[in-house]
PDB file of N, CA, C and O in Angstrom, chain B, residues numbered from 101:
ATOM      1  N   UNK B 101     -10.611  -5.999   7.630  1.00  0.00           N
ATOM      2  CA  UNK B 101     -11.531  -6.937   8.233  1.00  0.00           C
ATOM      3  C   UNK B 101     -12.730  -6.231   8.853  1.00  0.00           C
ATOM      4  O   UNK B 101     -13.877  -6.644   8.678  1.00  0.00           O
ATOM      5  N   UNK B 102     -12.441  -5.171   9.571  1.00  0.00           N
ATOM      6  CA  UNK B 102     -13.536  -4.471  10.246  1.00  0.00           C
ATOM      7  C   UNK B 102     -14.528  -3.888   9.240  1.00  0.00           C
ATOM      8  O   UNK B 102     -15.737  -3.926   9.467  1.00  0.00           O
ATOM      9  N   UNK B 103     -14.022  -3.352   8.132  1.00  0.00           N
ATOM     10  CA  UNK B 103     -14.913  -2.774   7.125  1.00  0.00           C
ATOM     11  C   UNK B 103     -15.815  -3.834   6.507  1.00  0.00           C
ATOM     12  O   UNK B 103     -17.011  -3.605   6.329  1.00  0.00           O
ATOM     13  N   UNK B 104     -15.255  -4.979   6.184  1.00  0.00           N
ATOM     14  CA  UNK B 104     -16.052  -6.056   5.588  1.00  0.00           C
ATOM     15  C   UNK B 104     -17.082  -6.550   6.592  1.00  0.00           C
ATOM     16  O   UNK B 104     -18.236  -6.782   6.233  1.00  0.00           O
ATOM     17  N   UNK B 105     -16.679  -6.712   7.834  1.00  0.00           N
ATOM     18  CA  UNK B 105     -17.615  -7.148   8.871  1.00  0.00           C
ATOM     19  C   UNK B 105     -18.750  -6.138   9.022  1.00  0.00           C
ATOM     20  O   UNK B 105     -19.912  -6.525   9.147  1.00  0.00           O
ATOM     21  N   UNK B 106     -18.420  -4.850   9.011  1.00  0.00           N
ATOM     22  CA  UNK B 106     -19.444  -3.812   9.127  1.00  0.00           C
ATOM     23  C   UNK B 106     -20.424  -3.890   7.964  1.00  0.00           C
ATOM     24  O   UNK B 106     -21.634  -3.796   8.168  1.00  0.00           O
ATOM     25  N   UNK B 107     -19.918  -4.061   6.754  1.00  0.00           N
ATOM     26  CA  UNK B 107     -20.798  -4.195   5.592  1.00  0.00           C
ATOM     27  C   UNK B 107     -21.725  -5.397   5.733  1.00  0.00           C
ATOM     28  O   UNK B 107     -22.927  -5.293   5.492  1.00  0.00           O
ATOM     29  N   UNK B 108     -21.162  -6.530   6.122  1.00  0.00           N
ATOM     30  CA  UNK B 108     -21.955  -7.749   6.269  1.00  0.00           C
ATOM     31  C   UNK B 108     -23.065  -7.553   7.308  1.00  0.00           C
ATOM     32  O   UNK B 108     -24.196  -7.991   7.099  1.00  0.00           O
ATOM     33  N   UNK B 109     -22.745  -6.901   8.414  1.00  0.00           N
ATOM     34  CA  UNK B 109     -23.747  -6.658   9.462  1.00  0.00           C
ATOM     35  C   UNK B 109     -24.868  -5.755   8.968  1.00  0.00           C
ATOM     36  O   UNK B 109     -25.982  -5.808   9.488  1.00  0.00           O
ATOM     37  N   UNK B 110     -24.581  -4.926   7.968  1.00  0.00           N
ATOM     38  CA  UNK B 110     -25.586  -4.029   7.389  1.00  0.00           C
ATOM     39  C   UNK B 110     -26.348  -4.693   6.245  1.00  0.00           C
ATOM     40  O   UNK B 110     -27.230  -4.083   5.640  1.00  0.00           O
ATOM     41  N   UNK B 111     -26.003  -5.945   5.953  1.00  0.00           N
ATOM     42  CA  UNK B 111     -26.680  -6.657   4.879  1.00  0.00           C
ATOM     43  C   UNK B 111     -26.060  -6.452   3.508  1.00  0.00           C
ATOM     44  O   UNK B 111     -26.654  -6.819   2.493  1.00  0.00           O
ATOM     45  N   UNK B 112     -24.870  -5.869   3.473  1.00  0.00           N
ATOM     46  CA  UNK B 112     -24.170  -5.647   2.206  1.00  0.00           C
ATOM     47  C   UNK B 112     -23.067  -6.684   2.096  1.00  0.00           C
ATOM     48  O   UNK B 112     -22.139  -6.686   2.904  1.00  0.00           O
ATOM     49  N   UNK B 113     -23.152  -7.563   1.112  1.00  0.00           N
ATOM     50  CA  UNK B 113     -22.105  -8.581   0.977  1.00  0.00           C
ATOM     51  C   UNK B 113     -20.745  -7.942   0.730  1.00  0.00           C
ATOM     52  O   UNK B 113     -20.635  -6.951   0.008  1.00  0.00           O
ATOM     53  N   UNK B 114     -19.722  -8.512   1.330  1.00  0.00           N
ATOM     54  CA  UNK B 114     -18.380  -7.992   1.157  1.00  0.00           C
ATOM     55  C   UNK B 114     -17.346  -9.105   1.153  1.00  0.00           C
ATOM     56  O   UNK B 114     -17.566 -10.177   1.715  1.00  0.00           O
ATOM     57  N   UNK B 115     -16.243  -8.843   0.526  1.00  0.00           N
ATOM     58  CA  UNK B 115     -15.120  -9.786   0.458  1.00  0.00           C
ATOM     59  C   UNK B 115     -13.849  -8.965   0.579  1.00  0.00           C
ATOM     60  O   UNK B 115     -13.701  -7.953  -0.105  1.00  0.00           O
ATOM     61  N   UNK B 116     -12.933  -9.383   1.436  1.00  0.00           N
ATOM     62  CA  UNK B 116     -11.657  -8.679   1.488  1.00  0.00           C
ATOM     63  C   UNK B 116     -10.689  -9.308   0.494  1.00  0.00           C
ATOM     64  O   UNK B 116     -10.784 -10.493   0.174  1.00  0.00           O
ATOM     65  N   UNK B 117      -9.761  -8.495   0.015  1.00  0.00           N
ATOM     66  CA  UNK B 117      -8.722  -8.943  -0.901  1.00  0.00           C
ATOM     67  C   UNK B 117      -7.379  -8.633  -0.248  1.00  0.00           C
ATOM     68  O   UNK B 117      -7.143  -7.515   0.210  1.00  0.00           O
ATOM     69  N   UNK B 118      -6.513  -9.627  -0.212  1.00  0.00           N
ATOM     70  CA  UNK B 118      -5.180  -9.449   0.372  1.00  0.00           C
ATOM     71  C   UNK B 118      -4.187 -10.268  -0.431  1.00  0.00           C
ATOM     72  O   UNK B 118      -4.567 -11.174  -1.172  1.00  0.00           O
ATOM     73  N   UNK B 119      -2.916  -9.943  -0.278  1.00  0.00           N
ATOM     74  CA  UNK B 119      -1.918 -10.751  -0.972  1.00  0.00           C
ATOM     75  C   UNK B 119      -1.701 -12.057  -0.216  1.00  0.00           C
ATOM     76  O   UNK B 119      -1.883 -12.128   0.999  1.00  0.00           O
ATOM     77  N   UNK B 120      -1.310 -13.079  -0.955  1.00  0.00           N
ATOM     78  CA  UNK B 120      -1.272 -14.440  -0.412  1.00  0.00           C
ATOM     79  C   UNK B 120      -0.255 -14.649   0.704  1.00  0.00           C
ATOM     80  O   UNK B 120      -0.290 -15.674   1.383  1.00  0.00           O
ATOM     81  N   UNK B 121       0.635 -13.707   0.899  1.00  0.00           N
ATOM     82  CA  UNK B 121       1.562 -13.801   2.028  1.00  0.00           C
ATOM     83  C   UNK B 121       0.816 -13.674   3.356  1.00  0.00           C
ATOM     84  O   UNK B 121       1.317 -14.103   4.396  1.00  0.00           O
ATOM     85  N   UNK B 122      -0.365 -13.091   3.319  1.00  0.00           N
ATOM     86  CA  UNK B 122      -1.100 -12.787   4.545  1.00  0.00           C
ATOM     87  C   UNK B 122      -2.269 -13.732   4.824  1.00  0.00           C
ATOM     88  O   UNK B 122      -3.170 -13.377   5.583  1.00  0.00           O
ATOM     89  N   UNK B 123      -2.275 -14.914   4.235  1.00  0.00           N
ATOM     90  CA  UNK B 123      -3.382 -15.848   4.476  1.00  0.00           C
ATOM     91  C   UNK B 123      -3.490 -16.228   5.946  1.00  0.00           C
ATOM     92  O   UNK B 123      -4.579 -16.197   6.519  1.00  0.00           O
ATOM     93  N   UNK B 124      -2.372 -16.586   6.555  1.00  0.00           N
ATOM     94  CA  UNK B 124      -2.409 -16.967   7.972  1.00  0.00           C
ATOM     95  C   UNK B 124      -2.801 -15.788   8.853  1.00  0.00           C
ATOM     96  O   UNK B 124      -3.611 -15.939   9.767  1.00  0.00           O
ATOM     97  N   UNK B 125      -2.234 -14.622   8.586  1.00  0.00           N
ATOM     98  CA  UNK B 125      -2.537 -13.437   9.382  1.00  0.00           C
ATOM     99  C   UNK B 125      -4.014 -13.069   9.268  1.00  0.00           C
ATOM    100  O   UNK B 125      -4.633 -12.686  10.261  1.00  0.00           O
ATOM    101  N   UNK B 126      -4.579 -13.180   8.079  1.00  0.00           N
ATOM    102  CA  UNK B 126      -5.993 -12.860   7.883  1.00  0.00           C
ATOM    103  C   UNK B 126      -6.871 -13.829   8.658  1.00  0.00           C
ATOM    104  O   UNK B 126      -7.839 -13.415   9.297  1.00  0.00           O
ATOM    105  N   UNK B 127      -6.544 -15.106   8.608  1.00  0.00           N
ATOM    106  CA  UNK B 127      -7.327 -16.106   9.339  1.00  0.00           C
ATOM    107  C   UNK B 127      -7.234 -15.866  10.844  1.00  0.00           C
ATOM    108  O   UNK B 127      -8.237 -15.958  11.551  1.00  0.00           O
ATOM    109  N   UNK B 128      -6.051 -15.563  11.326  1.00  0.00           N
ATOM    110  CA  UNK B 128      -5.877 -15.302  12.757  1.00  0.00           C
ATOM    111  C   UNK B 128      -6.625 -14.054  13.190  1.00  0.00           C
ATOM    112  O   UNK B 128      -7.251 -14.043  14.250  1.00  0.00           O
ATOM    113  N   UNK B 129      -6.568 -13.003  12.384  1.00  0.00           N
ATOM    114  CA  UNK B 129      -7.270 -11.777  12.745  1.00  0.00           C
ATOM    115  C   UNK B 129      -8.777 -11.991  12.742  1.00  0.00           C
ATOM    116  O   UNK B 129      -9.471 -11.544  13.655  1.00  0.00           O
ATOM    117  N   UNK B 130      -9.277 -12.664  11.731  1.00  0.00           N
ATOM    118  CA  UNK B 130     -10.715 -12.934  11.672  1.00  0.00           C
ATOM    119  C   UNK B 130     -11.158 -13.757  12.879  1.00  0.00           C
ATOM    120  O   UNK B 130     -12.183 -13.465  13.494  1.00  0.00           O
ATOM    121  N   UNK B 131     -10.393 -14.772  13.210  1.00  0.00           N
ATOM    122  CA  UNK B 131     -10.741 -15.612  14.365  1.00  0.00           C
ATOM    123  C   UNK B 131     -10.683 -14.811  15.663  1.00  0.00           C
ATOM    124  O   UNK B 131     -11.563 -14.941  16.514  1.00  0.00           O
ATOM    125  N   UNK B 132      -9.663 -13.993  15.814  1.00  0.00           N
ATOM    126  CA  UNK B 132      -9.519 -13.198  17.033  1.00  0.00           C
ATOM    127  C   UNK B 132     -10.662 -12.197  17.198  1.00  0.00           C
ATOM    128  O   UNK B 132     -11.071 -11.886  18.317  1.00  0.00           O
ATOM    129  N   UNK B 133     -11.165 -11.703  16.084  1.00  0.00           N
ATOM    130  CA  UNK B 133     -12.255 -10.733  16.119  1.00  0.00           C
ATOM    131  C   UNK B 133     -13.627 -11.399  16.072  1.00  0.00           C
ATOM    132  O   UNK B 133     -14.651 -10.725  16.179  1.00  0.00           O
ATOM    133  N   UNK B 134     -13.645 -12.717  15.911  1.00  0.00           N
ATOM    134  CA  UNK B 134     -14.914 -13.440  15.828  1.00  0.00           C
ATOM    135  C   UNK B 134     -15.671 -13.170  14.545  1.00  0.00           C
ATOM    136  O   UNK B 134     -16.902 -13.178  14.533  1.00  0.00           O
ATOM    137  N   UNK B 135     -14.946 -12.931  13.469  1.00  0.00           N
ATOM    138  CA  UNK B 135     -15.566 -12.597  12.190  1.00  0.00           C
ATOM    139  C   UNK B 135     -15.687 -13.814  11.292  1.00  0.00           C
ATOM    140  O   UNK B 135     -14.843 -14.709  11.305  1.00  0.00           O
ATOM    141  N   UNK B 136     -16.748 -13.823  10.519  1.00  0.00           N
ATOM    142  CA  UNK B 136     -16.941 -14.846   9.499  1.00  0.00           C
ATOM    143  C   UNK B 136     -17.106 -14.125   8.172  1.00  0.00           C
ATOM    144  O   UNK B 136     -18.225 -13.926   7.698  1.00  0.00           O
ATOM    145  N   UNK B 137     -15.994 -13.736   7.580  1.00  0.00           N
ATOM    146  CA  UNK B 137     -16.011 -12.971   6.335  1.00  0.00           C
ATOM    147  C   UNK B 137     -15.207 -13.698   5.271  1.00  0.00           C
ATOM    148  O   UNK B 137     -14.260 -14.425   5.572  1.00  0.00           O
ATOM    149  N   UNK B 138     -15.601 -13.489   4.028  1.00  0.00           N
ATOM    150  CA  UNK B 138     -14.912 -14.133   2.907  1.00  0.00           C
ATOM    151  C   UNK B 138     -13.697 -13.325   2.493  1.00  0.00           C
ATOM    152  O   UNK B 138     -13.669 -12.102   2.622  1.00  0.00           O
ATOM    153  N   UNK B 139     -12.694 -14.034   1.993  1.00  0.00           N
ATOM    154  CA  UNK B 139     -11.498 -13.370   1.498  1.00  0.00           C
ATOM    155  C   UNK B 139     -10.993 -14.020   0.232  1.00  0.00           C
ATOM    156  O   UNK B 139     -11.187 -15.214   0.005  1.00  0.00           O
ATOM    157  N   UNK B 140     -10.344 -13.223  -0.586  1.00  0.00           N
ATOM    158  CA  UNK B 140      -9.701 -13.698  -1.809  1.00  0.00           C
ATOM    159  C   UNK B 140      -8.260 -13.198  -1.761  1.00  0.00           C
ATOM    160  O   UNK B 140      -7.999 -12.040  -1.436  1.00  0.00           O
ATOM    161  N   UNK B 141      -7.344 -14.083  -2.086  1.00  0.00           N
ATOM    162  CA  UNK B 141      -5.924 -13.741  -2.026  1.00  0.00           C
ATOM    163  C   UNK B 141      -5.330 -13.687  -3.427  1.00  0.00           C
ATOM    164  O   UNK B 141      -5.616 -14.522  -4.285  1.00  0.00           O
ATOM    165  N   UNK B 142      -4.496 -12.678  -3.625  1.00  0.00           N
ATOM    166  CA  UNK B 142      -3.809 -12.493  -4.902  1.00  0.00           C
ATOM    167  C   UNK B 142      -2.308 -12.640  -4.668  1.00  0.00           C
ATOM    168  O   UNK B 142      -1.839 -12.634  -3.530  1.00  0.00           O
ATOM    169  N   UNK B 143      -1.573 -12.770  -5.756  1.00  0.00           N
ATOM    170  CA  UNK B 143      -0.128 -12.994  -5.670  1.00  0.00           C
ATOM    171  C   UNK B 143       0.583 -11.811  -5.003  1.00  0.00           C
ATOM    172  O   UNK B 143       0.261 -10.646  -5.234  1.00  0.00           O
ATOM    173  N   UNK B 144       1.532 -12.155  -4.193  1.00  0.00           N
ATOM    174  CA  UNK B 144       2.371 -11.174  -3.509  1.00  0.00           C
ATOM    175  C   UNK B 144       3.648 -11.010  -4.334  1.00  0.00           C
ATOM    176  O   UNK B 144       4.067 -11.992  -4.948  1.00  0.00           O
ATOM    177  N   UNK B 145       4.271  -9.892  -4.394  1.00  0.00           N
ATOM    178  CA  UNK B 145       3.969  -8.635  -3.719  1.00  0.00           C
ATOM    179  C   UNK B 145       3.028  -7.760  -4.538  1.00  0.00           C
ATOM    180  O   UNK B 145       2.826  -7.981  -5.732  1.00  0.00           O
ATOM    181  N   UNK B 146       2.462  -6.770  -3.874  1.00  0.00           N
ATOM    182  CA  UNK B 146       1.568  -5.819  -4.535  1.00  0.00           C
ATOM    183  C   UNK B 146       2.316  -4.537  -4.865  1.00  0.00           C
ATOM    184  O   UNK B 146       2.177  -3.987  -5.958  1.00  0.00           O
ATOM    185  N   UNK B 147       3.106  -4.072  -3.914  1.00  0.00           N
ATOM    186  CA  UNK B 147       3.778  -2.778  -4.134  1.00  0.00           C
ATOM    187  C   UNK B 147       4.681  -2.844  -5.359  1.00  0.00           C
ATOM    188  O   UNK B 147       5.246  -3.889  -5.683  1.00  0.00           O
ATOM    189  N   UNK B 148       4.797  -1.751  -6.001  1.00  0.00           N
ATOM    190  CA  UNK B 148       5.641  -1.568  -7.190  1.00  0.00           C
ATOM    191  C   UNK B 148       5.136  -2.298  -8.426  1.00  0.00           C
ATOM    192  O   UNK B 148       5.863  -2.409  -9.412  1.00  0.00           O
ATOM    193  N   UNK B 149       3.921  -2.791  -8.392  1.00  0.00           N
ATOM    194  CA  UNK B 149       3.347  -3.382  -9.613  1.00  0.00           C
ATOM    195  C   UNK B 149       2.841  -2.261 -10.514  1.00  0.00           C
ATOM    196  O   UNK B 149       2.398  -1.214 -10.043  1.00  0.00           O
ATOM    197  N   UNK B 150       2.917  -2.501 -11.790  1.00  0.00           N
ATOM    198  CA  UNK B 150       2.384  -1.525 -12.747  1.00  0.00           C
ATOM    199  C   UNK B 150       0.864  -1.616 -12.767  1.00  0.00           C
ATOM    200  O   UNK B 150       0.285  -2.566 -12.239  1.00  0.00           O
ATOM    201  N   UNK B 151       0.232  -0.642 -13.368  1.00  0.00           N
ATOM    202  CA  UNK B 151      -1.219  -0.674 -13.514  1.00  0.00           C
ATOM    203  C   UNK B 151      -1.651  -1.917 -14.285  1.00  0.00           C
ATOM    204  O   UNK B 151      -2.646  -2.553 -13.937  1.00  0.00           O
ATOM    205  N   UNK B 152      -0.909  -2.261 -15.327  1.00  0.00           N
ATOM    206  CA  UNK B 152      -1.252  -3.445 -16.115  1.00  0.00           C
ATOM    207  C   UNK B 152      -1.127  -4.723 -15.290  1.00  0.00           C
ATOM    208  O   UNK B 152      -1.957  -5.624 -15.409  1.00  0.00           O
ATOM    209  N   UNK B 153      -0.101  -4.801 -14.461  1.00  0.00           N
ATOM    210  CA  UNK B 153       0.064  -5.972 -13.600  1.00  0.00           C
ATOM    211  C   UNK B 153      -1.067  -6.062 -12.577  1.00  0.00           C
ATOM    212  O   UNK B 153      -1.570  -7.149 -12.294  1.00  0.00           O
ATOM    213  N   UNK B 154      -1.464  -4.917 -12.025  1.00  0.00           N
ATOM    214  CA  UNK B 154      -2.571  -4.909 -11.068  1.00  0.00           C
ATOM    215  C   UNK B 154      -3.875  -5.322 -11.758  1.00  0.00           C
ATOM    216  O   UNK B 154      -4.686  -6.044 -11.178  1.00  0.00           O
ATOM    217  N   UNK B 155      -4.071  -4.868 -12.982  1.00  0.00           N
ATOM    218  CA  UNK B 155      -5.257  -5.277 -13.741  1.00  0.00           C
ATOM    219  C   UNK B 155      -5.240  -6.778 -13.980  1.00  0.00           C
ATOM    220  O   UNK B 155      -6.285  -7.427 -13.933  1.00  0.00           O
ATOM    221  N   UNK B 156      -4.065  -7.333 -14.235  1.00  0.00           N
ATOM    222  CA  UNK B 156      -3.944  -8.780 -14.414  1.00  0.00           C
ATOM    223  C   UNK B 156      -4.302  -9.542 -13.151  1.00  0.00           C
ATOM    224  O   UNK B 156      -4.973 -10.571 -13.212  1.00  0.00           O
ATOM    225  N   UNK B 157      -3.851  -9.034 -11.990  1.00  0.00           N
ATOM    226  CA  UNK B 157      -4.223  -9.671 -10.721  1.00  0.00           C
ATOM    227  C   UNK B 157      -5.735  -9.625 -10.517  1.00  0.00           C
ATOM    228  O   UNK B 157      -6.339 -10.601 -10.071  1.00  0.00           O
ATOM    229  N   UNK B 158      -6.337  -8.489 -10.845  1.00  0.00           N
ATOM    230  CA  UNK B 158      -7.788  -8.351 -10.712  1.00  0.00           C
ATOM    231  C   UNK B 158      -8.506  -9.326 -11.642  1.00  0.00           C
ATOM    232  O   UNK B 158      -9.479  -9.968 -11.247  1.00  0.00           O
ATOM    233  N   UNK B 159      -8.023  -9.431 -12.871  1.00  0.00           N
ATOM    234  CA  UNK B 159      -8.627 -10.378 -13.820  1.00  0.00           C
ATOM    235  C   UNK B 159      -8.554 -11.810 -13.294  1.00  0.00           C
ATOM    236  O   UNK B 159      -9.498 -12.585 -13.451  1.00  0.00           O
ATOM    237  N   UNK B 160      -7.434 -12.154 -12.674  1.00  0.00           N
ATOM    238  CA  UNK B 160      -7.267 -13.508 -12.136  1.00  0.00           C
ATOM    239  C   UNK B 160      -8.163 -13.756 -10.923  1.00  0.00           C
ATOM    240  O   UNK B 160      -8.551 -14.894 -10.657  1.00  0.00           O
ATOM    241  N   UNK B 161      -8.490 -12.701 -10.193  1.00  0.00           N
ATOM    242  CA  UNK B 161      -9.255 -12.849  -8.948  1.00  0.00           C
ATOM    243  C   UNK B 161     -10.756 -12.695  -9.132  1.00  0.00           C
ATOM    244  O   UNK B 161     -11.518 -13.047  -8.231  1.00  0.00           O
ATOM    245  N   UNK B 162     -11.202 -12.182 -10.264  1.00  0.00           N
ATOM    246  CA  UNK B 162     -12.617 -11.805 -10.401  1.00  0.00           C
ATOM    247  C   UNK B 162     -13.567 -12.973 -10.192  1.00  0.00           C
ATOM    248  O   UNK B 162     -14.593 -12.803  -9.534  1.00  0.00           O
ATOM    249  N   UNK B 163     -13.270 -14.140 -10.720  1.00  0.00           N
ATOM    250  CA  UNK B 163     -14.172 -15.271 -10.553  1.00  0.00           C
ATOM    251  C   UNK B 163     -14.310 -15.652  -9.085  1.00  0.00           C
ATOM    252  O   UNK B 163     -15.411 -15.951  -8.622  1.00  0.00           O
ATOM    253  N   UNK B 164     -13.204 -15.643  -8.352  1.00  0.00           N
ATOM    254  CA  UNK B 164     -13.242 -15.970  -6.918  1.00  0.00           C
ATOM    255  C   UNK B 164     -14.009 -14.904  -6.142  1.00  0.00           C
ATOM    256  O   UNK B 164     -14.736 -15.223  -5.201  1.00  0.00           O
ATOM    257  N   UNK B 165     -13.849 -13.637  -6.533  1.00  0.00           N
ATOM    258  CA  UNK B 165     -14.581 -12.560  -5.873  1.00  0.00           C
ATOM    259  C   UNK B 165     -16.083 -12.684  -6.085  1.00  0.00           C
ATOM    260  O   UNK B 165     -16.861 -12.566  -5.137  1.00  0.00           O
ATOM    261  N   UNK B 166     -16.484 -12.919  -7.307  1.00  0.00           N
ATOM    262  CA  UNK B 166     -17.912 -13.070  -7.605  1.00  0.00           C
ATOM    263  C   UNK B 166     -18.474 -14.277  -6.865  1.00  0.00           C
ATOM    264  O   UNK B 166     -19.560 -14.207  -6.291  1.00  0.00           O
ATOM    265  N   UNK B 167     -17.736 -15.382  -6.877  1.00  0.00           N
ATOM    266  CA  UNK B 167     -18.201 -16.586  -6.172  1.00  0.00           C
ATOM    267  C   UNK B 167     -18.372 -16.319  -4.682  1.00  0.00           C
ATOM    268  O   UNK B 167     -19.359 -16.746  -4.082  1.00  0.00           O
ATOM    269  N   UNK B 168     -17.418 -15.617  -4.085  1.00  0.00           N
ATOM    270  CA  UNK B 168     -17.503 -15.332  -2.650  1.00  0.00           C
ATOM    271  C   UNK B 168     -18.666 -14.383  -2.348  1.00  0.00           C
ATOM    272  O   UNK B 168     -19.318 -14.521  -1.313  1.00  0.00           O
ATOM    273  N   UNK B 169     -18.927 -13.439  -3.222  1.00  0.00           N
ATOM    274  CA  UNK B 169     -20.009 -12.491  -3.011  1.00  0.00           C
ATOM    275  C   UNK B 169     -21.380 -13.122  -3.183  1.00  0.00           C
ATOM    276  O   UNK B 169     -22.349 -12.687  -2.561  1.00  0.00           O
ATOM    277  N   UNK B 170     -21.464 -14.136  -4.014  1.00  0.00           N
ATOM    278  CA  UNK B 170     -22.775 -14.722  -4.311  1.00  0.00           C
ATOM    279  C   UNK B 170     -23.031 -16.036  -3.591  1.00  0.00           C
ATOM    280  O   UNK B 170     -24.092 -16.638  -3.754  1.00  0.00           O
ATOM    281  N   UNK B 171     -22.058 -16.490  -2.788  1.00  0.00           N
ATOM    282  CA  UNK B 171     -22.236 -17.739  -2.028  1.00  0.00           C
ATOM    283  C   UNK B 171     -23.287 -17.531  -0.942  1.00  0.00           C
ATOM    284  O   UNK B 171     -23.389 -16.455  -0.353  1.00  0.00           O
ATOM    285  N   UNK B 172     -24.047 -18.557  -0.695  1.00  0.00           N
ATOM    286  CA  UNK B 172     -25.074 -18.458   0.362  1.00  0.00           C
ATOM    287  C   UNK B 172     -24.481 -18.797   1.696  1.00  0.00           C
ATOM    288  O   UNK B 172     -25.183 -18.772   2.707  1.00  0.00           O
TER     289      UNK B 172
END
């Protein structure tokens, strides 16, 4: 969260990516820190996924990432 917020403050668009188990935690952390940053969630779990599985998650998330980066 802090890294994305820092990028945004510098004028560099950013989006965090987290697994969907952490949607509530991400919202709570952002609110507690007073951040207004975009996030995209991918299927949980992440650990122990193969490279091909991780590439599949990225493929599934790319449209949401681009949309979040280009939203006004």
